[in-house]
N, C-alpha and C positions, 0 to 999 in steps of 0.2 A: 500413554505418555502425558505427563502434565506439562504445563507451560514452563514450570521451573526447571524441567529437565532439558529443554530445548536450548541449543547454542545459537541457532540462527533460523531465520524465517525468510522465505521468498513469498511475497504477497502482491496480488493485483490491487492497485489503488485507482479508484475511479475519481476523476476530476469533476465530472458532472453526473447527475443522477440519471442512471439508465434503467434501473429496476425499482420496483416498489419497495419502500422501507430500507433502502440501501444506505449504508454508512459511506460517507465520502472520505477522501484522502486525508484531510486534516484531522478529523476525528480518529481515524484508524491509526495514524502516526502517533497521536497523543495517547491512545490506549496502549500501543506497543511500548512507548517510552515509559509509561507508568508501570509496565510489567518488567522494566529493566533492559529493554532492547534499545539500541542506537541505530539510527538510519545510516547505512554504510554506502549505499549506491542506489541510483535510479536508472532504470533501463526503459527505453522507449516502448510504449505499448501500441495502441492503435489510434488513428485519427479519423475524423469525419472525412470521407473521400470527396465530399462536395465543397467544403470550405477550408480543409486543412486543420481544423481545430483539434487539439489533443483531447482525447476522451479518457484514456486510461494509460497507466504506466505500471511497471513492476518496481517494487521497492525491496531492497535487500537489507535485512536488519540482523545485527549481531548483538549478543549479550557479551559485553566486555568485562 
């Protein structure tokens, strides 16, 4: 299935770099918007248990 055939995407968005060569949330959102998707909703991901900092969240994107 190509990207043009997708109506929606659920994607994990990293707020901080956790892996080598990882794309962070802002770049990922920009790439999806360039492909015709719109950010529809954000869902909580996980946080650092020591300081409460948000590390990741899930983004729901739809092609409208």
